C-alpha positions as CSV (number, residue, x, y, z in Angstrom):
1,M,66.8,-53.4,-65.4
2,I,67.8,-57.4,-65.6
3,E,69.5,-56.8,-61.8
4,D,65.4,-55.8,-60.8
5,I,64.0,-58.4,-63.0
6,K,65.7,-60.7,-60.8
7,K,65.0,-59.2,-57.7
8,I,61.8,-59.5,-58.4
9,L,61.7,-62.5,-59.5
10,K,63.7,-64.0,-56.1
11,D,60.9,-61.6,-53.6
12,D,57.7,-63.4,-52.4
13,S,55.9,-60.3,-51.7
14,V,55.7,-60.4,-56.3
15,H,51.8,-60.1,-56.5
16,I,50.7,-61.4,-60.8
17,C,47.6,-59.8,-61.7
18,V,45.8,-58.5,-64.9
19,G,45.7,-55.6,-66.3
20,K,44.0,-53.4,-69.4
21,V,46.1,-51.5,-71.7
22,L,45.1,-47.9,-71.8
23,K,48.4,-46.0,-72.5
24,L,51.8,-46.7,-74.5
25,Y,54.8,-44.0,-73.9
26,V,58.3,-45.0,-75.7
27,A,61.2,-43.5,-74.3
28,E,63.4,-40.6,-76.6
29,D,66.0,-43.3,-77.4
30,R,63.5,-46.4,-77.8
31,S,65.1,-48.4,-75.4
32,Y,62.2,-49.3,-74.0
33,L,58.2,-49.3,-73.7
34,K,55.6,-48.3,-70.7
35,I,52.6,-48.9,-70.4
36,L,49.7,-47.7,-68.3
37,A,47.1,-50.9,-67.6
38,S,44.0,-50.2,-65.4
39,I,44.8,-53.6,-62.8
40,F,42.0,-55.9,-62.4
41,P,39.6,-55.8,-60.3
42,E,40.2,-52.7,-58.3
43,E,40.8,-50.6,-61.2
44,R,44.5,-49.0,-60.2
45,Q,46.2,-48.1,-62.2
46,I,49.4,-48.2,-62.8
47,V,52.9,-47.9,-64.7
48,A,54.8,-51.1,-66.3
49,T,57.7,-52.0,-68.5
50,M,56.9,-54.2,-71.7
51,S,59.3,-57.1,-71.6
52,W,59.6,-59.2,-75.1
53,E,60.2,-62.7,-75.9
54,A,64.0,-61.2,-77.6
55,V,66.3,-58.9,-76.9
56,G,69.8,-57.8,-78.7
57,P,71.8,-54.5,-80.0
58,E,69.7,-53.5,-82.8
59,A,67.8,-56.2,-83.0
60,G,65.3,-58.8,-80.9
61,E,61.1,-59.5,-81.8
62,F,59.0,-56.8,-80.9
63,T,55.1,-56.5,-81.4
64,F,53.6,-53.6,-79.6
65,P,50.1,-53.3,-77.2
66,V,47.9,-51.7,-78.4
67,Q,45.1,-50.2,-76.2
68,E,41.8,-52.3,-74.9
69,D,45.0,-55.2,-75.1
70,M,44.7,-57.4,-71.6
71,V,48.1,-58.4,-69.9
72,L,49.7,-59.8,-67.6
73,I,51.4,-58.6,-64.8
74,A,54.9,-59.2,-62.3
75,Q,54.6,-56.6,-59.4
76,V,56.3,-56.6,-56.2
77,E,53.6,-55.5,-53.7
78,G,53.8,-51.9,-53.2
79,D,56.4,-50.5,-55.6
80,D,54.5,-49.4,-58.3
81,D,58.7,-49.2,-60.2
82,Q,59.1,-52.5,-60.5
83,A,55.8,-53.7,-62.5
84,Y,56.7,-55.7,-65.9
85,V,54.3,-57.0,-68.5
86,I,55.8,-60.6,-69.2
87,K,52.5,-61.6,-70.9
88,R,50.0,-61.2,-73.5
89,L,46.5,-62.2,-73.3
90,T,43.6,-62.6,-75.6
91,S,40.6,-61.1,-74.9
92,R,37.3,-61.5,-77.0
93,A,38.7,-59.2,-79.5
94,D,41.8,-61.6,-80.2
95,K,40.8,-63.7,-82.1
96,I,43.6,-67.0,-82.2
97,P,44.0,-67.6,-85.9
98,Q,42.0,-70.2,-87.8
99,A,45.7,-71.1,-89.1
100,A,46.4,-71.8,-85.4
101,L,43.5,-74.8,-84.4
102,N,45.9,-77.4,-86.2
103,G,48.9,-76.6,-84.2
104,D,50.4,-75.1,-86.8
105,T,52.7,-71.5,-85.9
106,V,51.6,-68.8,-87.0
107,K,52.4,-64.7,-86.4
108,K,50.2,-62.8,-88.1
109,T,50.5,-58.9,-88.3
110,I,47.2,-56.8,-86.5
111,A,45.3,-55.4,-90.0
112,G,46.7,-52.6,-91.7
113,K,51.0,-53.1,-90.1
114,K,53.4,-54.7,-92.1
115,Y,55.6,-57.9,-91.1
116,W,59.3,-56.4,-90.8
117,N,62.3,-59.9,-91.3
118,I,65.2,-57.7,-90.6
119,S,68.4,-59.1,-91.3
120,D,72.5,-57.4,-92.7
121,T,73.7,-60.6,-93.8
122,R,71.3,-63.7,-94.9
123,I,67.0,-64.4,-94.7
124,N,67.0,-68.5,-95.0
125,L,63.5,-69.9,-95.4
126,S,63.8,-73.3,-95.2
127,R,62.7,-76.9,-94.8
128,G,64.5,-78.4,-93.0
129,D,67.4,-77.4,-90.8
130,V,70.4,-76.9,-94.0
131,E,71.1,-73.9,-95.3
132,P,69.1,-73.1,-98.6
133,T,70.3,-72.2,-101.4
134,E,68.1,-71.3,-104.4
135,N,67.4,-67.1,-104.1
136,V,64.4,-65.6,-104.3
137,V,64.0,-63.7,-108.0
138,L,63.6,-60.2,-107.4
139,G,60.5,-58.4,-108.2
140,Q,60.9,-55.2,-109.6
141,I,64.2,-56.6,-111.9
142,F,62.3,-59.2,-113.8
143,K,60.2,-56.7,-114.3
144,K,62.4,-54.8,-115.3
145,F,64.1,-57.4,-117.5
146,C,61.1,-58.3,-118.8
147,E,59.6,-55.5,-119.6
148,D,63.1,-54.8,-122.2
149,L,62.0,-58.5,-123.4
150,I,59.2,-57.5,-124.5
151,E,59.7,-54.8,-126.0
152,I,62.7,-55.5,-127.7
153,H,60.3,-57.6,-129.7
154,K,57.9,-55.8,-129.6
155,N,60.6,-53.2,-132.4
156,H,61.2,-56.1,-134.8
157,A,57.5,-57.0,-134.8
158,Q,56.7,-53.4,-136.0
159,N,60.3,-53.5,-138.3
160,D,59.0,-56.7,-139.5
161,S,55.6,-55.2,-141.1
162,E,56.9,-51.7,-141.9
163,H,59.8,-53.5,-144.5
164,L,57.3,-56.2,-145.6
165,H,57.7,-57.1,-149.4
166,M,56.6,-59.3,-151.6
167,G,59.6,-61.5,-153.0
168,N,60.2,-63.0,-156.8
169,L,57.7,-66.1,-156.0
170,G,55.0,-64.8,-154.0
171,Y,56.1,-65.3,-151.1
172,L,56.2,-62.7,-148.0
173,V,60.2,-61.3,-147.3
174,G,61.3,-59.0,-144.8
175,E,64.3,-57.4,-145.0
176,S,64.7,-57.9,-140.7
177,T,65.8,-61.5,-142.5
178,K,69.3,-60.0,-143.1
179,K,72.4,-61.0,-142.1
180,D,73.1,-58.2,-140.2
181,D,69.8,-57.7,-138.4
182,L,69.7,-61.1,-137.2
183,L,73.0,-60.1,-136.2
184,N,71.5,-57.0,-134.3
185,R,68.9,-59.3,-132.6
186,K,71.1,-61.8,-131.1
187,T,73.6,-58.6,-129.5
188,E,70.3,-57.5,-128.0
189,Y,69.1,-60.9,-126.5
190,D,72.7,-61.0,-125.2
191,T,73.4,-57.7,-124.2
192,L,70.1,-58.9,-121.5
193,K,70.8,-62.1,-121.3
194,Q,73.9,-60.4,-119.5
195,S,72.3,-57.9,-117.4
196,P,70.4,-58.9,-115.0
197,I,70.4,-62.9,-115.8
198,S,73.9,-63.7,-115.9
199,D,75.6,-61.2,-113.9
200,S,72.7,-62.8,-111.3
201,K,71.3,-59.4,-110.5
202,I,67.8,-60.6,-111.4
203,L,68.7,-63.1,-107.6
204,S,68.2,-62.0,-103.9
205,D,71.7,-61.7,-102.5
206,L,69.8,-61.8,-99.0
207,S,66.5,-64.1,-99.5
208,F,66.5,-68.2,-99.8
209,T,65.1,-70.6,-99.9
210,E,63.5,-74.0,-101.3
211,K,61.8,-75.1,-104.7
């Protein structure tokens, strides 16, 4: 495919045209995406291979076009087998995000679609070129920790309410104030502190950011 693209770029008969996406076809091995496009102004239909901003073995930046999208196609004159989608174009339906109007870089998904950042090593969210050191807190583990901590407090509050009695001086005295009960509480807190806090399970091994 690379050699084909080189030939296209060297060929003086290459034509650049605008097309509208009609259909999509993904190869069974996921090695390419073909689109059926209607070429303007003659409305002739051709099949073109989709190009991408970045590709690699199981890597790259991929956003599929959808029906009615406008695309820029490079094609060798008279050779429908050598046509490539080289750029995407906005249409009246493809509004530029408001946040991009002041020069900010914006990556925004189509409504209802997820945004994926995938790495088998590390994902960095940083203001500069220095690798950030602050692990992102893992929401589900943090949630479980808070639930466990609240449950401990709730159980002790329940025990306190059930074992309160009047002391000799008229003060409320509970069995939970006994030394062994306090030691039991210390053990529970120490256990909860050990995991997921001290063993860092609450922290992401993958995603890092800055404060």
